[in-house]
N, C-alpha and C positions, 0 to 999 in steps of 0.2 A: 476697810472691813477690820470692824471690832471682835475683840475674842466673846463667845457668849456661855455662859455654863447656867444649865439649870439645878436645880437643888429640887427635889419631890419625895413626897412621901405618897403610897400606896394607899395609909390610912390616915392622909389629912382630915380629913371630914367633911372639907368645905370645899376645897378646887381639886377639880375632878383630875386626876394625875396625868389620865392619857393628854389632856390639851398641855403638861408642862412640859412634853417632852420634844425635841425638834422633828419637823419632819422630814427634813434632808439630815441628815448627816454632812459631815463637816472638817475641815482641818481643824479649823480654833473654833470647836464646837463640842460639849459633852454635857450630858444629862448626866447629873448624878442621882440616884434614891438612896434616900436617909430613913431612917426608923422612928419615926415621930409623929405627933399631931402637928395642925395648922399653928397653932398659939402659941406650942412648943416648941417651933423652927426656931423662935428668937432668943431662946434659951440654951437651945439643946450644941452640947458640944462638937458635935459632930460637923454641925453647919457651922457654927464660929470654926473651929480650923478650916473649913473650906474657904469661907469666905475671906478668912484672914489670908491664905494661901493666893485664893485670887486679886484680892488687891495688893500682893506686895512680888504681882509678876510686873514686868516691862510687855507691853503687851506685841511687840517684837521678836519676844525670845517666849511669848507664849507655850507652855510645856499643859497637858492635860494632870487632873488629878490623881495623884494616887493616893486611895485609902494607906493610912502605915498600917502596918502588918501586928 
C-alpha cells in the first residue's frame, strides 16, 4: 500500500471535484480541498506546501497533512 493524497478544488472549472475524492476512507488516504482554479494549482502556494509535505515524508511514517494555522 502506498499513501495517497488528492488535492481538489470545488471551483476547479475543468475537473469535477466529486471525482477527485476517494470513495473509501483509509488509514493512508487523504483528500484536501483548496481554493483555486485548475490551471492555478501549479502556482498555488497552498498546493505547493501540501506537495512538499507529501514528498518529504517516508511512506512507512506517513502522517495526514495539517493546514498551517
